[in-house]
C-alpha positions as CSV (number, residue, x, y, z in Angstrom):
1,Q,17.3,-2.9,18.6
2,V,17.1,-2.6,14.8
3,Q,17.5,0.8,13.3
4,L,15.6,1.5,10.1
5,V,16.6,4.3,7.6
6,E,14.3,5.2,4.7
7,S,15.4,7.0,1.6
8,G,14.2,7.7,-1.9
9,G,11.3,10.1,-1.3
10,G,10.8,13.3,-3.2
11,L,8.5,15.2,-5.5
12,V,7.2,13.6,-8.7
13,Q,4.4,14.4,-11.2
14,A,1.3,12.2,-11.4
15,G,2.0,9.1,-13.4
16,G,5.7,9.1,-12.4
17,S,7.7,6.6,-10.4
18,L,9.8,6.5,-7.2
19,R,11.6,3.8,-5.4
20,L,11.9,3.9,-1.7
21,S,14.6,2.0,0.2
22,C,14.6,0.8,3.8
23,A,18.0,-0.2,5.2
24,A,18.5,-1.9,8.5
25,S,21.4,-1.4,10.8
26,R,22.6,-3.1,14.0
27,R,21.0,-6.4,12.9
28,T,19.8,-8.2,9.8
29,F,16.1,-8.5,9.0
30,G,16.4,-12.3,9.6
31,Q,13.0,-13.8,10.4
32,W,11.2,-10.5,10.5
33,V,8.5,-9.0,8.4
34,V,9.3,-5.6,6.9
35,G,6.4,-3.3,5.9
36,W,5.7,0.1,4.4
37,F,3.1,2.4,5.9
38,R,2.1,5.9,5.0
39,Q,0.4,8.9,6.7
40,A,-1.1,11.8,4.9
41,P,-1.8,15.1,6.7
42,G,-4.9,14.8,8.9
43,Q,-5.2,11.1,8.2
44,E,-4.4,8.0,10.1
45,R,-1.4,5.9,9.2
46,E,-2.3,3.2,6.7
47,F,-0.7,-0.1,5.6
48,V,0.9,-0.1,2.1
49,A,2.8,-3.3,1.7
50,A,4.9,-5.8,3.6
51,I,7.3,-8.7,2.9
52,A,8.4,-11.7,5.0
53,W,12.1,-11.6,4.9
54,N,12.8,-15.3,5.0
55,T,10.0,-16.5,2.6
56,G,9.6,-13.5,0.4
57,N,5.8,-13.6,0.8
58,T,4.3,-10.2,0.2
59,R,1.1,-8.3,0.9
60,H,-0.1,-5.1,-0.7
61,A,-3.0,-2.8,0.1
62,D,-5.8,-2.9,-2.4
63,S,-5.2,0.8,-3.1
64,V,-1.7,0.1,-4.4
65,K,-2.0,-3.3,-6.0
66,G,-0.8,-3.3,-9.6
67,R,1.1,0.0,-9.0
68,F,3.4,-0.6,-6.1
69,A,5.7,-3.6,-5.5
70,I,7.7,-4.5,-2.4
71,S,10.9,-6.5,-2.7
72,R,14.1,-7.3,-0.8
73,D,17.8,-7.5,-1.4
74,N,19.3,-10.0,1.0
75,A,22.9,-9.0,0.3
76,K,22.2,-5.4,1.1
77,N,19.8,-6.1,4.0
78,T,17.4,-3.6,2.3
79,V,13.7,-3.6,1.4
80,Y,12.4,-1.6,-1.5
81,L,9.1,-0.1,-2.5
82,Q,8.8,0.5,-6.2
83,M,6.0,3.0,-6.8
84,N,4.7,3.4,-10.3
85,S,1.7,5.3,-11.8
86,L,1.8,7.6,-8.8
87,K,-1.3,9.6,-8.0
88,P,-1.8,12.8,-6.0
89,E,-3.5,10.7,-3.3
90,D,-0.3,8.8,-2.8
91,T,1.2,11.9,-1.2
92,A,2.2,11.1,2.3
93,V,5.1,10.4,4.7
94,Y,6.1,6.8,4.1
95,Y,7.5,4.8,7.0
96,C,9.4,1.6,7.0
97,A,8.7,-0.8,9.9
98,S,9.8,-4.2,11.0
99,G,8.2,-6.8,13.3
100,S,7.5,-10.4,14.0
101,S,4.5,-10.8,11.8
102,F,2.4,-9.1,9.1
103,D,0.2,-7.8,11.9
104,Y,2.8,-6.6,14.4
105,Y,5.5,-4.0,14.0
106,D,7.7,-2.6,16.8
107,A,10.5,-0.8,15.0
108,W,9.9,2.2,12.8
109,G,12.0,4.5,10.7
110,Q,11.9,8.3,10.7
111,G,9.9,8.5,7.5
112,T,10.4,9.9,4.0
113,Q,8.2,12.4,2.3
114,V,6.6,11.5,-1.1
115,T,4.7,14.3,-2.9
116,V,2.8,13.7,-6.1
117,S,1.8,16.8,-8.0
118,S,-1.2,16.8,-10.4
């Protein structure tokens, strides 16, 4: 069972940037898809971005296109989420997940808090 560990969250002012990292232990990402999701208080968890590890194909939610970018580092077995032009509505707990496709995820990290102040 893969173990995912997120890092990089924090408090930032609106317009600022953060980079989240998701590192995998116990196995490499291999043929998996790795995604980022977020959940704000009182709201449902929503998809943010995902990347297919072997091909590098990516998907981004419309709400973050042009501001966020997902990438991977094969050597470090790590996926990143670069978040620019952050808005207060981006405030949420961000979760890393992995699975067999862009539509199925079965391993989740513990989450990292991102807070954007206005």
